[in-house]
N, C-alpha and C positions, 0 to 999 in steps of 0.2 A: 264793194270793189276795193275801197281803201283798206279794209280789214284784210282782204285776200292779199293785196300787195304787201302789206306789212308782214304778213305771215311768210310770204315767199322770201322777202328780204331778211327777215330775222333767221329763218332756217338756213338760207343759202349763204348769208354773209354777202360776199361780192361775186358769187357765181351767177352768171346770167342764164336764165332759162331760155331755150331756143328749141325749135322743132327737132326731134330726134331722128336719126337715120334708121335704116332697117334694124330690126331686133337681132342681137347677136345669137349665134347658134349655141345650143346647150353645151356643145363640146369645147366652147371657147375657154382657153386656159388663162386668159388675162385675169389679174386681180379684180375682185369685185368691190363695189362701193354701194352701200345701202344709203339711199337718199330719197327724200320725199319733197318735191318742189310744190308744197302747198296743194291747192286744188287743181293745178295745171297738169292733169294726169299724163297725156301723151307727150311729155317733154323730156329731153335729155340734158346732159350737162355740157355746156360750152364755156370755155375760159377765154376771157378777153385778153388778147395779145396786141402789141403795138401795130401789127400788120392786119389786124382784123379779128373776127371771131374764129377761133380754132377749136376743133373737137378735142376732148380730153383723151388723147391717144394713150393706150395702155391700161385703160380702166373700163370695166363693164358694169353698168348700173343694175342693181337688183332692188326688189321691193323691200321697204322697211320690214323688219321682223325676220327676214331671211338671214341665214348665216352668211357673213361677208368678211372680207379681209379688212375693209375700211368702212367707216360710217361717219356721217355728219350729224352731230347731236348737240343739244344744249349741254353745257358743262354740268349742270345739275343732273340731267338724265344720265350722263356718263358716270357720275359719281354714284347714283342710285344703282346702276347696273353693276358697277365694280363692287359695291358693298354686298350685292346679292351673289357675288362669286363669278361674274362674267370675266373672262380673260381678255380684257381690253386695256389699252393705255391711251391717254391723251397725248398726241404728238405734235399738234399744231393748233394755234388759235386763229380762226378765220376773222372773227370780229367780236366786240364786246359792247355791252350796254350796261346801264345801271342795274338792271334786274338780273342779267345773266350773260354768259359768253356763248358763242357758237364755236364748236371745236371739231377737229378731225381726230377720230380715234382709229387706232390700228389694233388688230388682234395680236395677242402675245405670240401666237404661232408665226404670224407674218414677220413680227419684229425679230424673232430668233432665227427663222429660216431664210429670210430674204431682206436683211436690213437695207441693202442698196435699193431695192424696189420701194421701200418706205421713203427713203430719201428722195427718190425720183418723183413720187406722188406729191410729197411736200413741195418740191421744186415747182410743180405745176401751179399749186396754190400760191406760192410765194411770188412767182412771176406775175400772176393775175393781181395780187395785192399791190405790187409795185406799180403796175400799169394804172391801177385805180387811183393811186396817189396823185397822178398828173392828168387824169382823164375823167374827172367827176362829171363834167357836163356831157361828154359823149356817152358815158354809162347811163346817165339819167335819160338821155334821149332814146337810147336803144331799149331800155326797160320800158319807157313810156310807150314806145311804138309797139313793143311786143305785148304788153298788157293792156294797151289801149286806155291809158289813163294820162292825165296831164303831167308834163315833165315836173312841174312844181310839186306835185304829190310825191313823185319818186324822190326828188331832192329832199323833201321833208323827212321821208322815211330813212334815207341814207344818213341824214344829219344826226339821227339818233344812234348811229353805230360808230364805234371807234375801230379803225382798221390799222392802227399804228403798232399793235403788239402781235407778234407772230409766235414767239416762244412761250410754251406753258411754264411759267416760273412762279416765284414766291407770291406775287400779287394775286395770281389766280388761285393758288393754294389757300391764301388767307381768305379770299372771298368765298371759297367753297366751305371752309371750316365755319365761317360766321353763320350761326343759326342752324347748322347741321346737327342731326341727331348724333349721339356718341359713336354709334357703329359706323355711320357714314363719315364722320370726321376722322376716325381712325383709318379709313380707306384712302384718304387724300394722298398720303405719302406714296402709296403704291400705284396711284392713278396717273400721275404726271411723269412723262419721260421726254425731256427736251433734247436728248442726245441726237436723234435724227434731224431735228430742226437746226441744231447748231451745225451739224455736218453739212446739211443742204445749203444753209446760208453762207458758210465758209466757202463752199464751192462756187456759189454764185458771185461772191465778192472777190474771189481770187483774181489777180491780174492775168490777162491772157498771156499764154506762153509766147515768147518771141518766135517769129518765123525765121527759120534757118534756110538760107539759100546757098546752095553749093556754087563755088567759083570755078569748078572744073568744067 
């Protein structure tokens, strides 16, 4: 059970597993996210928001291995796939640990055809990351109840992850190059794209526009 919990946390970063709703219709045109929450098969993605657990609107989950607009991968796996010729880019860092980082990748087609959608998906993850920074205890309790494990076990697993870095930058590039085969190391520069994350974070941090009230 502990191994299963660690697998879910390492794969999902800070995304909470919760029972999924009805399966989406095949004609659903929403962007797709390839995601495998460990051994918890009939589960969907729910992002923690300050007001409670909210569904990841705008995304449809598909099985790993299917063609998808987005995917949650380890950074090493993303690099391996890029070196093989897969058209994907790392656009966000969910969490990192000593061994590897967990990242969000977007297809190059999605990046070129709908960059605003990419920024919107990153915003979902970033809001969850910011919530996590001040709600570690609540997150541990929710995960403990969902997975039926002690809260202390969840806290120990979370303590092994760093959630402070969101943009895929030089530190991630250096970590990927270390020990990589020459062909993979050469693919690092084309793998990371922090432009969508920078745009999404700027929008989240922008001051709210003043409310204009007519005096007429």
